[in-house]
N, C-alpha and C positions, 0 to 999 in steps of 0.2 A: 503494498500500500505506500503510497503517498506523502510524503509531505503534509502537514497539515497546512490549510492554504497553498499550497500547491496551484490547485486548479485557479482558483480565485488569480494568485498573478500571471500563469499564464491565459487566461481571459482576458488580465492589463493589458498584456503583454499585445495578445492576437486581435485584440477592441481597436486600439492604439494604433497598429502596423495598418489595422482594415483602413480609417481615417486614414490615413495621411498619406495610401494611394488612392483614396479614393478622390481625397481633395486635388496629389499631384494631376489625376493621371482628369481631374474637369481641369486643371493649369494645363497642359498636358494639344489639350485640345484647340488649345490660342497659341502657347509656346513650343517649341523644337519639341519629338517624344510621340512615346509610344499610346494614346490619350485614353481610347478606349481597352487597351489592355489596364493601363492604371486601372482606369473605373472596376472591371470585371475583379481583376484582381482583389479592386479594395473590398468588391459586394459581396467578393466567393466569403471573405473572413467574415465580412458583418452579415452576412446569410447564416454560421455559427449560432445569432447571438439573436438577431431581429428579424422576425418576417415578414418586412416589406423591403429587406436587400436580398431574405431566400426567391422572391416574387420576380423580383429585378435581373436577377443575377443569369438566366434563361438568354431572357430578349435581348438581354443587351450581349451576351457573347454573341447572337445570333446579328445580329448587326455589327459585331463588331468583324465576326470573319464576311458578313456581308460587303465591309468596307473591303477586306483583301483583299476578295474575292474581285470587287470592278478596279483595283488598285491596278492590276493584272491581267484587263482584261486587253489592251492594247499596249502595242511595241513604244509607241509617243508617254504613256502612265507608266510603262515601268522603266523608262528612261530618263523619265524627269523624276519618281520617285529614286532613283540611284543615285544620280546628278543630288537628289536636295540629300540621302544621307554622306553623299563622300563631301560637302560644301556644310556639311557641319561638324562633320570630322577633324576638318580641315582649320573650320576657324577656333574646333576644340585643343587643334593645333596651335593656332595661332595665341591662344591666351595661355597654355603651358608654356610657352617660350616668351610671353611677357616683353614683345618688342614696348621701346619707350615711344613714347605719343608723338603722330610723326607731325612735321610744320604748318599742316596743315586743320593741323586739331586747334581749335577756336577755344574750344573747352576748360575747365581745371583736369589737371593729367590727372585727379585721383578717379575722371570720371574715363576714362581708356579702357579700355577693357577690363569691367569693373568682378570681381570676383574672384578673383586671381585662379589658382592651381585646378582647386575643387569643381567650379564652373567647366575650366576646359577636360576635368576627366569627365565630369556630366557631359557633357557633349558628346566625345567620342565614343561612352559605353552608350550615351541615344542612338549614333550611327549604327554604331556595331548591331543593335538590339533592333531596328529598323529594318538594315538591311539582311539581318536572320529572320522576319518577319517577310520582308518581301520572296526571298528563294523558298518561304514554305508555301504562301502565298501560291508565289509562281508552278511550285511540284503540284500541289492540291489544285488549282483554281484552273493554270490558264490551261488553252486545250480539252479541258475536261467539262462541257456545257452541261450534260447529266447533275457533276456535284453543286453547280450551281442553283440546277435548278431544286434539286431536292432544299436546298437554303436556303429559296426564296419561300417554295410551299416552307414551309419548316415556320419563317417570318410570318406567313398569312393563315396560318393554323395560332401560333401565338396569339398574333392579334385578333384573330375571330374568340377567338381565346378572354379573352382582354374585361373585364368585368367594366360595363361602363357606369363610372361617377354621377 
């Protein structure tokens, strides 16, 4: 048997991590990063404690997969996604190298590449995750219309089952 209070501590850690992932996922919708993946991961953790989160896990998972499928539908989308990830990685390298502000920079030096080393590391990590997700999506969905159709049907079924509020 575990240590008394161990399950309470585990619950607090998992719930905190769930909220952090959920908020980071929402932020990543607007910033570079895998937003729907973060939202899904946060909801998956929170679903262990909250019914409202459990009801939202599957719809978010299916919509994230649909977004992944749409991202690899055409070669221009694939190229744009890969280029975006590579630019993000290059920006991360720039942040890590932290060169001095160029002469054309008109703002205080402190505003040049704010965040330092850890900003660069998270940019590179986001780029690696994005490239892995692009490769996964390509393998699973590109040239597989039956997989996309199955996903579309699953989303429609969930939308049909959703209670009217």
